[in-house]
Biopython code that builds the backbone (N, CA, C, O; Angstrom):
import numpy as np
from Bio.PDB.StructureBuilder import StructureBuilder

atoms = [
    (1, "MET", "N", (-22.942, 30.752, -23.849)),
    (1, "MET", "CA", (-22.304, 30.694, -25.127)),
    (1, "MET", "C", (-20.815, 31.936, -25.911)),
    (1, "MET", "O", (-20.337, 33.066, -25.804)),
    (2, "ILE", "N", (-20.727, 31.050, -26.429)),
    (2, "ILE", "CA", (-19.243, 31.712, -26.466)),
    (2, "ILE", "C", (-19.332, 32.666, -28.053)),
    (2, "ILE", "O", (-19.584, 32.215, -29.170)),
    (3, "THR", "N", (-19.070, 33.903, -27.708)),
    (3, "THR", "CA", (-18.749, 34.814, -28.377)),
    (3, "THR", "C", (-17.556, 35.189, -29.035)),
    (3, "THR", "O", (-16.586, 34.432, -29.031)),
    (4, "SER", "N", (-17.536, 36.318, -29.616)),
    (4, "SER", "CA", (-16.635, 37.316, -29.806)),
    (4, "SER", "C", (-16.569, 38.501, -28.251)),
    (4, "SER", "O", (-15.414, 38.728, -27.892)),
    (5, "GLN", "N", (-17.492, 39.076, -27.547)),
    (5, "GLN", "CA", (-17.383, 39.566, -26.771)),
    (5, "GLN", "C", (-17.294, 39.109, -25.584)),
    (5, "GLN", "O", (-17.237, 39.854, -24.606)),
    (6, "ASN", "N", (-17.259, 37.226, -25.479)),
    (6, "ASN", "CA", (-16.473, 36.789, -24.296)),
    (6, "ASN", "C", (-16.143, 36.031, -24.215)),
    (6, "ASN", "O", (-16.329, 35.360, -23.200)),
    (7, "VAL", "N", (-15.285, 35.541, -25.431)),
    (7, "VAL", "CA", (-13.999, 34.471, -25.835)),
    (7, "VAL", "C", (-13.225, 34.300, -24.587)),
    (7, "VAL", "O", (-12.859, 33.180, -24.231)),
    (8, "LEU", "N", (-12.965, 35.357, -23.918)),
    (8, "LEU", "CA", (-11.486, 34.899, -22.998)),
    (8, "LEU", "C", (-12.063, 34.295, -21.977)),
    (8, "LEU", "O", (-11.376, 33.450, -21.402)),
    (9, "ARG", "N", (-13.449, 34.548, -21.476)),
    (9, "ARG", "CA", (-13.964, 33.745, -20.265)),
    (9, "ARG", "C", (-14.557, 32.755, -20.477)),
    (9, "ARG", "O", (-15.579, 32.504, -19.839)),
    (10, "HIS", "N", (-14.132, 32.019, -21.318)),
    (10, "HIS", "CA", (-14.598, 30.611, -21.467)),
    (10, "HIS", "C", (-13.182, 29.835, -21.594)),
    (10, "HIS", "O", (-12.058, 30.269, -21.345)),
    (11, "GLU", "N", (-13.501, 28.795, -21.971)),
    (11, "GLU", "CA", (-12.354, 27.406, -22.515)),
    (11, "GLU", "C", (-12.142, 27.761, -23.510)),
    (11, "GLU", "O", (-13.053, 28.327, -24.115)),
    (12, "LEU", "N", (-10.826, 27.591, -24.147)),
    (12, "LEU", "CA", (-10.138, 27.430, -25.132)),
    (12, "LEU", "C", (-10.187, 26.225, -25.888)),
    (12, "LEU", "O", (-10.038, 26.349, -27.104)),
    (13, "ILE", "N", (-10.376, 25.010, -25.393)),
    (13, "ILE", "CA", (-9.652, 23.932, -25.960)),
    (13, "ILE", "C", (-10.898, 23.353, -26.012)),
    (13, "ILE", "O", (-11.913, 23.232, -25.325)),
    (14, "GLY", "N", (-10.319, 22.950, -27.384)),
    (14, "GLY", "CA", (-11.400, 22.400, -28.542)),
    (14, "GLY", "C", (-11.283, 23.174, -29.954)),
    (14, "GLY", "O", (-11.071, 22.879, -31.130)),
    (15, "LEU", "N", (-11.462, 23.981, -29.414)),
    (15, "LEU", "CA", (-11.659, 25.427, -30.868)),
    (15, "LEU", "C", (-10.347, 25.018, -31.572)),
    (15, "LEU", "O", (-9.261, 24.692, -31.093)),
    (16, "ASP", "N", (-10.905, 25.170, -33.279)),
    (16, "ASP", "CA", (-9.767, 25.484, -34.392)),
    (16, "ASP", "C", (-9.615, 26.904, -34.274)),
    (16, "ASP", "O", (-10.350, 27.885, -34.166)),
    (17, "VAL", "N", (-8.342, 26.641, -34.336)),
    (17, "VAL", "CA", (-7.724, 27.978, -34.686)),
    (17, "VAL", "C", (-6.120, 27.852, -35.412)),
    (17, "VAL", "O", (-5.477, 26.813, -35.558)),
    (18, "LEU", "N", (-5.540, 29.853, -35.976)),
    (18, "LEU", "CA", (-5.103, 29.759, -37.069)),
    (18, "LEU", "C", (-3.889, 30.959, -36.523)),
    (18, "LEU", "O", (-4.143, 32.026, -35.963)),
    (19, "VAL", "N", (-2.863, 30.549, -36.790)),
    (19, "VAL", "CA", (-1.819, 31.775, -35.878)),
    (19, "VAL", "C", (-1.365, 32.720, -36.900)),
    (19, "VAL", "O", (-0.317, 32.411, -37.467)),
    (20, "SER", "N", (-1.957, 33.843, -37.264)),
    (20, "SER", "CA", (-2.174, 34.780, -38.091)),
    (20, "SER", "C", (-0.875, 35.727, -37.933)),
    (20, "SER", "O", (-0.587, 36.521, -38.828)),
    (21, "GLY", "N", (-0.228, 35.627, -36.945)),
    (21, "GLY", "CA", (0.959, 36.423, -36.511)),
    (21, "GLY", "C", (2.126, 36.272, -35.760)),
    (21, "GLY", "O", (1.835, 36.950, -34.774)),
    (22, "ALA", "N", (3.105, 35.896, -35.584)),
    (22, "ALA", "CA", (4.224, 35.794, -34.510)),
    (22, "ALA", "C", (5.647, 36.019, -34.765)),
    (22, "ALA", "O", (6.265, 35.721, -35.787)),
    (23, "THR", "N", (5.863, 36.295, -34.247)),
    (23, "THR", "CA", (7.405, 36.422, -33.974)),
    (23, "THR", "C", (8.390, 35.380, -34.611)),
    (23, "THR", "O", (9.285, 35.736, -35.378)),
    (24, "ASN", "N", (8.174, 34.057, -34.248)),
    (24, "ASN", "CA", (8.734, 33.155, -35.087)),
    (24, "ASN", "C", (8.216, 32.601, -36.613)),
    (24, "ASN", "O", (7.261, 31.824, -36.590)),
    (25, "PRO", "N", (8.780, 32.949, -37.908)),
    (25, "PRO", "CA", (8.369, 32.782, -39.016)),
    (25, "PRO", "C", (7.356, 31.584, -39.094)),
    (25, "PRO", "O", (6.237, 31.670, -39.601)),
    (26, "LEU", "N", (7.987, 30.258, -38.427)),
    (26, "LEU", "CA", (7.831, 28.649, -38.335)),
    (26, "LEU", "C", (6.478, 28.694, -38.037)),
    (26, "LEU", "O", (5.732, 27.992, -38.720)),
    (27, "HIS", "N", (5.871, 29.588, -36.886)),
    (27, "HIS", "CA", (4.424, 29.465, -36.486)),
    (27, "HIS", "C", (3.375, 30.417, -37.064)),
    (27, "HIS", "O", (2.300, 30.595, -36.490)),
    (28, "ARG", "N", (3.744, 31.108, -38.362)),
    (28, "ARG", "CA", (2.657, 31.602, -38.625)),
    (28, "ARG", "C", (2.128, 31.245, -39.766)),
    (28, "ARG", "O", (2.686, 30.796, -40.767)),
    (29, "GLY", "N", (0.989, 31.472, -39.563)),
    (29, "GLY", "CA", (-0.148, 30.393, -40.515)),
    (29, "GLY", "C", (-0.080, 28.894, -40.091)),
    (29, "GLY", "O", (-0.632, 27.960, -40.673)),
    (30, "LEU", "N", (0.542, 28.844, -39.194)),
    (30, "LEU", "CA", (-0.216, 27.102, -38.193)),
    (30, "LEU", "C", (-1.491, 26.615, -38.094)),
    (30, "LEU", "O", (-1.876, 27.200, -37.081)),
    (31, "SER", "N", (-2.732, 25.696, -38.596)),
    (31, "SER", "CA", (-3.661, 26.273, -37.856)),
    (31, "SER", "C", (-4.162, 24.814, -37.401)),
    (31, "SER", "O", (-4.165, 24.026, -38.347)),
    (32, "GLY", "N", (-4.534, 24.336, -36.327)),
    (32, "GLY", "CA", (-4.653, 22.749, -35.178)),
    (32, "GLY", "C", (-6.101, 23.318, -34.506)),
    (32, "GLY", "O", (-6.626, 24.368, -34.875)),
    (33, "ARG", "N", (-6.555, 22.592, -33.638)),
    (33, "ARG", "CA", (-7.290, 22.129, -32.471)),
    (33, "ARG", "C", (-6.360, 23.066, -31.125)),
    (33, "ARG", "O", (-5.155, 22.889, -30.940)),
    (34, "ILE", "N", (-6.956, 23.751, -30.547)),
    (34, "ILE", "CA", (-6.341, 23.643, -29.110)),
    (34, "ILE", "C", (-6.420, 22.408, -28.038)),
    (34, "ILE", "O", (-7.496, 21.966, -27.637)),
    (35, "VAL", "N", (-5.254, 21.950, -27.661)),
    (35, "VAL", "CA", (-5.363, 21.190, -26.781)),
    (35, "VAL", "C", (-5.454, 20.609, -25.798)),
    (35, "VAL", "O", (-6.034, 19.613, -25.365)),
    (36, "ASP", "N", (-4.397, 21.815, -25.274)),
    (36, "ASP", "CA", (-4.348, 22.484, -23.714)),
    (36, "ASP", "C", (-3.744, 23.772, -23.979)),
    (36, "ASP", "O", (-3.348, 24.359, -24.986)),
    (37, "GLU", "N", (-3.820, 24.070, -22.461)),
    (37, "GLU", "CA", (-3.040, 25.923, -22.526)),
    (37, "GLU", "C", (-2.797, 25.603, -21.052)),
    (37, "GLU", "O", (-3.158, 24.904, -20.106)),
    (38, "THR", "N", (-1.797, 26.738, -21.531)),
    (38, "THR", "CA", (-0.602, 26.832, -19.986)),
    (38, "THR", "C", (-0.805, 28.213, -19.703)),
    (38, "THR", "O", (-1.914, 28.740, -19.624)),
    (39, "LYS", "N", (0.059, 28.667, -19.585)),
    (39, "LYS", "CA", (0.389, 30.230, -18.461)),
    (39, "LYS", "C", (0.471, 31.088, -20.261)),
    (39, "LYS", "O", (-0.196, 31.981, -20.782)),
    (40, "ASN", "N", (1.491, 30.348, -20.669)),
    (40, "ASN", "CA", (2.603, 31.138, -21.354)),
    (40, "ASN", "C", (2.614, 30.143, -23.229)),
    (40, "ASN", "O", (3.322, 30.547, -24.151)),
    (41, "LEU", "N", (1.619, 28.808, -23.362)),
    (41, "LEU", "CA", (1.414, 28.281, -24.616)),
    (41, "LEU", "C", (0.336, 28.216, -24.218)),
    (41, "LEU", "O", (-0.187, 28.174, -23.104)),
    (42, "LEU", "N", (-0.287, 28.204, -26.131)),
    (42, "LEU", "CA", (-1.417, 27.383, -26.427)),
    (42, "LEU", "C", (-0.927, 25.981, -27.145)),
    (42, "LEU", "O", (-0.024, 26.046, -27.979)),
    (43, "ILE", "N", (-1.436, 24.912, -26.865)),
    (43, "ILE", "CA", (-0.317, 23.126, -27.330)),
    (43, "ILE", "C", (-1.165, 23.534, -28.437)),
    (43, "ILE", "O", (-1.799, 24.553, -28.162)),
    (44, "LEU", "N", (-1.363, 23.111, -29.499)),
    (44, "LEU", "CA", (-2.335, 22.741, -31.231)),
    (44, "LEU", "C", (-1.900, 21.516, -31.450)),
    (44, "LEU", "O", (-0.740, 21.199, -31.187)),
    (45, "GLU", "N", (-2.940, 20.529, -32.050)),
    (45, "GLU", "CA", (-2.868, 19.329, -32.589)),
    (45, "GLU", "C", (-3.178, 19.627, -34.301)),
    (45, "GLU", "O", (-4.280, 19.449, -34.821)),
    (46, "THR", "N", (-1.706, 20.215, -35.169)),
    (46, "THR", "CA", (-1.979, 20.004, -36.327)),
    (46, "THR", "C", (-1.375, 18.684, -37.307)),
    (46, "THR", "O", (-0.737, 17.641, -37.163)),
    (47, "SER", "N", (-1.961, 19.397, -38.267)),
    (47, "SER", "CA", (-1.196, 18.183, -39.246)),
    (47, "SER", "C", (-0.170, 17.850, -39.050)),
    (47, "SER", "O", (-0.150, 16.627, -39.187)),
    (48, "HIS", "N", (0.719, 18.199, -38.805)),
    (48, "HIS", "CA", (2.497, 17.596, -38.437)),
    (48, "HIS", "C", (2.606, 17.548, -37.225)),
    (48, "HIS", "O", (3.748, 17.701, -36.793)),
    (49, "GLY", "N", (1.747, 17.375, -36.460)),
    (49, "GLY", "CA", (2.230, 17.200, -35.153)),
    (49, "GLY", "C", (1.314, 18.131, -33.800)),
    (49, "GLY", "O", (0.398, 18.917, -34.043)),
    (50, "VAL", "N", (1.764, 17.846, -32.574)),
    (50, "VAL", "CA", (1.640, 18.488, -31.786)),
    (50, "VAL", "C", (2.857, 19.959, -31.411)),
    (50, "VAL", "O", (3.907, 19.858, -30.776)),
    (51, "LYS", "N", (2.388, 20.994, -31.919)),
    (51, "LYS", "CA", (2.671, 22.731, -31.490)),
    (51, "LYS", "C", (2.456, 22.952, -30.802)),
    (51, "LYS", "O", (1.317, 22.837, -30.349)),
    (52, "ARG", "N", (3.875, 23.656, -29.973)),
    (52, "ARG", "CA", (3.670, 24.730, -28.757)),
    (52, "ARG", "C", (4.250, 25.762, -29.303)),
    (52, "ARG", "O", (5.376, 25.984, -29.747)),
    (53, "ILE", "N", (2.856, 26.612, -29.146)),
    (53, "ILE", "CA", (2.665, 27.741, -29.285)),
    (53, "ILE", "C", (3.296, 29.314, -28.930)),
    (53, "ILE", "O", (3.154, 30.006, -29.938)),
    (54, "PRO", "N", (3.984, 30.136, -27.749)),
    (54, "PRO", "CA", (4.279, 30.930, -27.047)),
    (54, "PRO", "C", (2.776, 32.096, -27.100)),
    (54, "PRO", "O", (2.497, 32.563, -28.204)),
    (55, "LYS", "N", (2.252, 32.332, -26.372)),
    (55, "LYS", "CA", (1.334, 33.305, -26.044)),
    (55, "LYS", "C", (1.265, 34.301, -26.261)),
    (55, "LYS", "O", (0.239, 34.833, -26.685)),
    (56, "MET", "N", (2.747, 35.100, -25.953)),
    (56, "MET", "CA", (2.982, 35.887, -26.303)),
    (56, "MET", "C", (3.868, 36.466, -27.714)),
    (56, "MET", "O", (4.512, 35.620, -28.335)),
    (57, "HIS", "N", (3.883, 37.585, -28.089)),
    (57, "HIS", "CA", (4.569, 37.902, -29.986)),
    (57, "HIS", "C", (4.057, 37.093, -30.740)),
    (57, "HIS", "O", (4.638, 36.639, -31.726)),
    (58, "SER", "N", (2.112, 36.587, -30.155)),
    (58, "SER", "CA", (1.516, 36.139, -31.339)),
    (58, "SER", "C", (0.426, 36.393, -31.563)),
    (58, "SER", "O", (-0.129, 36.217, -30.478)),
    (59, "ARG", "N", (-0.378, 36.734, -32.332)),
    (59, "ARG", "CA", (-1.961, 36.778, -33.118)),
    (59, "ARG", "C", (-2.845, 35.280, -33.378)),
    (59, "ARG", "O", (-2.372, 34.510, -34.214)),
    (60, "PHE", "N", (-3.642, 35.032, -32.926)),
    (60, "PHE", "CA", (-4.658, 33.949, -33.118)),
    (60, "PHE", "C", (-5.864, 33.964, -33.172)),
    (60, "PHE", "O", (-6.760, 34.230, -32.371)),
    (61, "GLN", "N", (-5.799, 33.558, -34.505)),
    (61, "GLN", "CA", (-7.673, 33.377, -35.096)),
    (61, "GLN", "C", (-8.791, 32.542, -34.411)),
    (61, "GLN", "O", (-8.117, 31.543, -34.160)),
    (62, "LEU", "N", (-9.353, 32.412, -34.195)),
    (62, "LEU", "CA", (-9.917, 31.695, -33.260)),
    (62, "LEU", "C", (-11.475, 31.467, -34.618)),
    (62, "LEU", "O", (-12.056, 32.238, -35.382)),
    (63, "HIS", "N", (-11.564, 30.356, -34.366)),
    (63, "HIS", "CA", (-12.911, 29.535, -35.177)),
    (63, "HIS", "C", (-14.265, 29.637, -33.872)),
    (63, "HIS", "O", (-14.352, 28.629, -33.171)),
    (64, "LEU", "N", (-14.974, 30.456, -33.654)),
    (64, "LEU", "CA", (-15.852, 30.471, -32.631)),
    (64, "LEU", "C", (-17.033, 29.027, -33.491)),
    (64, "LEU", "O", (-16.791, 28.492, -34.573)),
    (65, "PRO", "N", (-18.280, 28.721, -32.550)),
    (65, "PRO", "CA", (-19.071, 27.751, -32.862)),
    (65, "PRO", "C", (-20.291, 28.529, -33.918)),
    (65, "PRO", "O", (-20.346, 29.752, -33.789)),
    (66, "GLY", "N", (-20.745, 28.232, -34.398)),
    (66, "GLY", "CA", (-21.350, 29.246, -35.002)),
    (66, "GLY", "C", (-20.710, 30.094, -36.601)),
    (66, "GLY", "O", (-21.349, 30.940, -37.227)),
    (67, "SER", "N", (-19.812, 29.755, -36.836)),
    (67, "SER", "CA", (-19.107, 30.054, -38.231)),
    (67, "SER", "C", (-18.446, 31.371, -37.982)),
    (67, "SER", "O", (-18.040, 31.937, -38.997)),
    (68, "GLU", "N", (-18.212, 32.107, -36.592)),
    (68, "GLU", "CA", (-17.626, 32.875, -36.236)),
    (68, "GLU", "C", (-16.146, 33.006, -35.979)),
    (68, "GLU", "O", (-15.550, 32.041, -35.501)),
    (69, "PHE", "N", (-15.326, 34.436, -36.337)),
    (69, "PHE", "CA", (-14.226, 34.167, -36.194)),
    (69, "PHE", "C", (-13.953, 35.390, -35.432)),
    (69, "PHE", "O", (-14.558, 36.422, -35.723)),
    (70, "VAL", "N", (-12.778, 35.353, -34.135)),
    (70, "VAL", "CA", (-12.456, 36.146, -33.815)),
    (70, "VAL", "C", (-10.705, 36.516, -33.729)),
    (70, "VAL", "O", (-9.911, 35.665, -33.328)),
    (71, "GLU", "N", (-10.383, 37.533, -34.050)),
    (71, "GLU", "CA", (-8.790, 37.717, -33.520)),
    (71, "GLU", "C", (-8.452, 38.319, -32.651)),
    (71, "GLU", "O", (-8.918, 39.430, -32.398)),
    (72, "ILE", "N", (-7.047, 37.419, -31.579)),
    (72, "ILE", "CA", (-7.006, 37.906, -30.274)),
    (72, "ILE", "C", (-5.571, 38.046, -30.187)),
    (72, "ILE", "O", (-4.982, 37.000, -30.458)),
    (73, "ASP", "N", (-4.880, 38.962, -29.909)),
    (73, "ASP", "CA", (-3.617, 39.421, -29.348)),
    (73, "ASP", "C", (-3.323, 38.387, -28.657)),
    (73, "ASP", "O", (-4.134, 38.116, -27.772)),
    (74, "GLY", "N", (-2.029, 37.414, -28.814)),
    (74, "GLY", "CA", (-1.916, 36.513, -27.792)),
    (74, "GLY", "C", (-1.428, 36.857, -26.389)),
    (74, "GLY", "O", (-1.142, 36.122, -25.445)),
    (75, "SER", "N", (-1.415, 38.023, -26.504)),
    (75, "SER", "CA", (-0.303, 38.869, -24.547)),
    (75, "SER", "C", (-1.578, 39.339, -23.905)),
    (75, "SER", "O", (-1.409, 39.737, -22.752)),
    (76, "VAL", "N", (-2.748, 39.391, -24.333)),
    (76, "VAL", "CA", (-3.708, 39.281, -23.947)),
    (76, "VAL", "C", (-3.906, 37.773, -22.802)),
    (76, "VAL", "O", (-3.542, 37.754, -21.627)),
    (77, "MET", "N", (-4.354, 36.996, -23.307)),
    (77, "MET", "CA", (-4.320, 35.264, -23.344)),
    (77, "MET", "C", (-3.257, 34.867, -22.144)),
    (77, "MET", "O", (-3.451, 33.849, -21.479)),
    (78, "ALA", "N", (-1.912, 35.887, -21.861)),
    (78, "ALA", "CA", (-0.890, 35.128, -20.945)),
    (78, "ALA", "C", (-1.185, 35.033, -19.799)),
    (78, "ALA", "O", (-0.429, 35.445, -18.920)),
    (79, "LEU", "N", (-2.131, 34.573, -19.588)),
    (79, "LEU", "CA", (-2.986, 34.393, -18.149)),
    (79, "LEU", "C", (-2.311, 32.751, -17.272)),
    (79, "LEU", "O", (-1.190, 32.267, -17.422)),
    (80, "ALA", "N", (-3.316, 32.285, -16.491)),
    (80, "ALA", "CA", (-3.085, 31.322, -16.436)),
    (80, "ALA", "C", (-4.947, 31.040, -16.661)),
    (80, "ALA", "O", (-5.787, 31.865, -16.301)),
    (81, "PRO", "N", (-5.219, 29.927, -17.213)),
    (81, "PRO", "CA", (-6.405, 29.971, -17.941)),
    (81, "PRO", "C", (-7.866, 30.331, -16.998)),
    (81, "PRO", "O", (-8.908, 30.933, -17.262)),
    (82, "GLU", "N", (-7.259, 29.524, -15.605)),
    (82, "GLU", "CA", (-8.115, 30.032, -14.275)),
    (82, "GLU", "C", (-8.542, 31.481, -13.722)),
    (82, "GLU", "O", (-9.469, 31.893, -13.026)),
    (83, "LYS", "N", (-7.250, 32.151, -14.462)),
    (83, "LYS", "CA", (-6.932, 33.797, -13.970)),
    (83, "LYS", "C", (-7.289, 34.801, -14.909)),
    (83, "LYS", "O", (-7.271, 36.032, -14.945)),
    (84, "ARG", "N", (-7.667, 33.731, -15.767)),
    (84, "ARG", "CA", (-7.980, 34.845, -17.423)),
    (84, "ARG", "C", (-9.962, 34.760, -17.435)),
    (84, "ARG", "O", (-10.687, 35.492, -18.109)),
    (85, "ILE", "N", (-10.270, 34.012, -16.794)),
    (85, "ILE", "CA", (-11.749, 34.401, -16.746)),
    (85, "ILE", "C", (-12.102, 35.354, -15.935)),
    (85, "ILE", "O", (-13.301, 35.524, -15.713)),
    (86, "ASN", "N", (-11.414, 35.931, -15.507)),
    (86, "ASN", "CA", (-12.005, 37.137, -14.164)),
    (86, "ASN", "C", (-11.856, 38.673, -14.879)),
    (86, "ASN", "O", (-12.325, 39.811, -14.852)),
    (87, "LEU", "N", (-10.910, 37.876, -15.494)),
    (87, "LEU", "CA", (-10.599, 39.429, -16.391)),
    (87, "LEU", "C", (-11.973, 40.723, -17.004)),
    (87, "LEU", "O", (-13.079, 40.192, -17.104)),
    (88, "HIS", "N", (-11.945, 41.973, -17.311)),
    (88, "HIS", "CA", (-12.480, 42.707, -17.382)),
    (88, "HIS", "C", (-12.841, 43.194, -18.728)),
    (88, "HIS", "O", (-12.091, 44.161, -18.594)),
    (89, "GLU", "N", (-13.187, 43.320, -19.556)),
    (89, "GLU", "CA", (-13.565, 43.461, -21.128)),
    (89, "GLU", "C", (-12.269, 44.853, -21.239)),
    (89, "GLU", "O", (-12.008, 45.986, -20.836)),
    (90, "LYS", "N", (-11.952, 44.124, -21.800)),
    (90, "LYS", "CA", (-10.687, 45.680, -22.607)),
    (90, "LYS", "C", (-10.900, 45.596, -24.491)),
    (90, "LYS", "O", (-11.495, 44.801, -25.218)),
    (91, "LYS", "N", (-10.229, 46.620, -24.711)),
    (91, "LYS", "CA", (-10.270, 46.484, -26.196)),
    (91, "LYS", "C", (-8.465, 45.823, -26.394)),
    (91, "LYS", "O", (-7.301, 46.206, -26.268)),
    (92, "ARG", "N", (-9.405, 44.394, -26.846)),
    (92, "ARG", "CA", (-8.283, 43.542, -27.304)),
    (92, "ARG", "C", (-8.546, 42.056, -28.036)),
    (92, "ARG", "O", (-7.931, 40.991, -27.989)),
    (93, "ILE", "N", (-9.961, 42.569, -28.854)),
    (93, "ILE", "CA", (-10.099, 41.813, -30.144)),
    (93, "ILE", "C", (-11.147, 42.773, -30.891)),
    (93, "ILE", "O", (-11.886, 43.703, -30.570)),
    (94, "LYS", "N", (-10.736, 41.874, -32.359)),
    (94, "LYS", "CA", (-10.530, 43.025, -33.732)),
    (94, "LYS", "C", (-11.713, 42.323, -34.150)),
    (94, "LYS", "O", (-12.261, 42.615, -35.213)),
]
sb = StructureBuilder()
sb.init_structure("model")
sb.init_model(0)
sb.init_chain("A")
sb.init_seg("    ")
for serial, (resi, resn, name, xyz) in enumerate(atoms, 1):
    if name == "N":
        sb.init_residue(resn, " ", resi, " ")
    sb.init_atom(name, np.array(xyz, "f"), 0.0, 1.0, " ", f" {name:<3s}", serial, name[0])
structure = sb.get_structure()
């Protein structure tokens, strides 16, 4: 089961997300569903089409199943998804 404590060890594709902070002002406030992920990007399907958001210098608010929200600094996700699974828990979730 995906929780705020283990979210980075799970697949993010399919989760709803809000870009709560970004260095690019056009990315701030974007929301949608994660449809793909690379080492450096989250690819979101929004109401305005598909958007590619860099993980570095961004903050994401993920909506987890069960109506739980978790905010994550994108720099801790800046790994290939298959490598992120092996991360040890750090202070990265607020």
